[in-house]
C-alpha positions in Angstrom: 8.5 22.5 -20.8 11.1 21.2 -18.3 14.6 21.2 -19.8 17.6 19.9 -17.9 21.3 20.7 -18.2 24.1 18.5 -16.7 27.8 19.1 -16.9 31.0 17.7 -15.4 34.4 19.2 -15.8 36.5 16.2 -16.9 36.0 13.0 -18.9 36.9 11.1 -15.8 33.8 12.3 -14.0 30.3 10.8 -14.7 27.0 12.5 -15.1 24.8 9.8 -13.6 24.0 11.7 -10.3 22.9 14.8 -12.1 21.0 12.9 -14.8 19.1 10.9 -12.3 18.1 14.0 -10.3 17.0 15.9 -13.4 15.0 12.9 -14.6 13.3 12.6 -11.2 12.4 16.3 -11.4 10.5 15.6 -14.5 12.8 17.0 -17.2 11.6 16.0 -20.7 14.8 16.8 -22.4 18.3 16.8 -20.8 21.4 18.4 -22.4 24.7 17.0 -21.1 28.3 17.6 -21.7 31.8 17.1 -20.3 33.5 20.5 -20.4 35.4 22.8 -18.0 33.3 25.5 -16.5 36.1 28.0 -17.4 35.5 27.5 -21.1 33.9 30.5 -22.8 31.8 28.3 -25.1 30.1 25.1 -24.0 28.4 23.7 -27.1 25.5 21.8 -25.5 24.7 24.8 -23.2 24.6 27.0 -26.3 22.3 24.6 -28.0 20.0 24.5 -25.0 19.8 28.3 -24.7 18.8 28.5 -28.4 15.9 26.1 -27.8 14.4 27.7 -24.8 11.0 29.4 -25.2 8.8 31.6 -23.0 7.2 29.5 -20.3 10.0 26.9 -20.2 11.9 26.0 -17.1 15.6 25.2 -17.1 16.6 22.7 -14.4 20.2 22.3 -13.2 21.6 20.1 -10.4 23.7 22.9 -8.9 24.4 26.6 -9.8 28.0 26.0 -10.5 27.1 23.7 -13.3 25.7 26.6 -15.3 27.9 29.7 -14.9 31.6 30.2 -15.4 31.6 32.7 -12.6 29.1 34.5 -10.4 28.8 37.4 -12.9 28.3 35.0 -15.8 25.7 33.1 -13.8 23.8 36.3 -13.0 24.0 37.5 -16.6 22.5 34.1 -17.8 19.7 34.3 -15.2 18.9 37.9 -16.2 18.7 36.8 -19.8 16.4 33.9 -18.9 14.1 36.2 -17.0 13.9 38.6 -19.9 12.8 35.7 -22.1 10.2 34.4 -19.6 12.2 31.3 -18.7 12.4 30.2 -15.1 15.5 28.5 -13.5 15.4 25.8 -10.9 18.6 24.6 -9.1 17.8 21.3 -7.4 20.5 21.2 -4.7 20.5 25.0 -4.0 16.7 25.0 -3.6 16.4 28.0 -5.9 13.4 28.5 -8.2 13.2 31.9 -9.9 9.4 31.4 -10.4 9.0 32.1 -6.7 9.6 35.4 -4.8 12.0 33.6 -2.5 14.1 32.3 -5.4 14.4 35.7 -7.0 15.4 37.2 -3.6 18.2 34.7 -3.3 19.5 35.6 -6.7 19.3 39.3 -5.9 21.4 38.6 -2.8 23.9 36.8 -5.1 24.0 39.9 -7.3 24.7 42.1 -4.2 27.5 39.7 -3.2 29.0 39.9 -6.7 29.0 43.7 -6.5 30.6 43.4 -3.0 33.2 41.1 -4.3 34.1 43.5 -7.1 34.5 46.3 -4.6 36.8 44.1 -2.4 38.9 43.3 -5.4 39.1 46.9 -6.4 40.1 47.9 -2.9 42.7 45.1 -2.7 44.1 46.2 -6.0 44.4 49.8 -4.9 46.0 48.7 -1.6 48.4 46.5 -3.4 49.4 49.3 -5.8 49.9 51.7 -2.8 52.1 49.1 -1.0 54.1 48.5 -4.1 54.7 52.2 -4.6 55.8 52.5 -1.0 58.4 49.8 -1.6 59.6 51.4 -4.8 58.6 48.4 -6.8 56.5 50.2 -9.4 58.4 50.3 -12.7 57.5 49.9 -16.3 55.0 47.3 -17.4 56.5 43.8 -17.8 56.7 42.5 -21.3 53.7 40.5 -22.4 51.4 41.7 -19.7 48.3 43.8 -20.3 47.8 46.8 -17.9 45.1 44.8 -16.1 47.4 41.8 -15.8 50.2 44.0 -14.5 48.0 45.4 -11.8 47.0 41.9 -10.8 50.6 40.8 -10.8 51.5 43.7 -8.4 48.7 42.8 -6.0 49.6 39.1 -6.2 53.3 39.9 -5.3 52.2 42.1 -2.4 49.8 39.5 -1.0 52.3 36.7 -1.4 55.1 38.6 0.4 52.8 39.5 3.3 52.3 35.7 3.9 48.8 36.1 5.3 47.1 34.1 2.6 47.8 30.8 1.1 48.7 30.5 -2.6 45.3 28.9 -3.2 43.5 31.8 -1.4 45.5 34.4 -3.3 44.7 32.8 -6.6 41.0 32.5 -5.8 40.7 36.1 -4.6 42.3 37.4 -7.8 40.4 34.9 -10.0 43.5 33.4 -11.6 45.0 29.9 -11.6 47.9 29.0 -9.4 50.1 28.6 -12.6 49.3 32.2 -13.6 49.9 33.4 -10.0 53.4 31.8 -10.0 54.1 33.3 -13.5 53.1 36.8 -12.2 55.3 36.4 -9.1 58.3 35.4 -11.1 57.8 38.4 -13.4 57.7 40.6 -10.4 61.0 39.2 -9.2 59.6 37.3 -6.2 61.3 34.2 -5.1 58.8 31.3 -5.5 59.1 27.7 -4.3 56.4 25.4 -5.6 57.7 22.6 -3.5 60.4 22.2 -0.8 63.8 22.0 -2.3 65.4 18.6 -2.2 68.5 18.2 -0.2 71.3 16.4 -2.2 72.8 13.5 -0.4 76.6 13.3 -0.4 78.0 10.7 -2.7 80.0 8.1 -0.7 83.6 8.0 -1.7 85.7 4.9 -1.7 88.6 4.8 0.6 92.0 4.1 -0.9 93.5 0.7 0.1 
């Protein structure tokens, strides 16, 4: 059975493009929802996963509609394969029923491992740089050890000025809001926008 899943992140977006593509692909049932990909629980996706049976094929418009992250996506695909369910991503031209499709996903898995190693190396480099500058102290209140390590790396990368705020946040897998919070906790001067210059107030001349 062909089962489709469509998702958009906000209520302002519409599902029509995805629904049309899934219907054209022959999906008999299509689950749809408007929910952020960052959410740990997406109700319609959970319902869909419960209904899948061996021999079914799950259709999605694009890979990022399914997983919260690359790791989460690969975990979902691995679970589908264990259950005898194939996955087809229409715009990514991936079909796990084919050897080529499985190869592409294996490449994704290798890239995910490579990304984890890069983050690990970046973290260690950030810690070393922070120690060299004498910035390693006690853990900041309210931060877990993992968050504290991320905050140290974030501060180091921000001060090096080689990456944009967007790139730093993406590489550390945190939001820009969290990045700014970490920078302030590390005592880094942060400007989210250019400071406004106050105009002098005109004074009235005495007659």
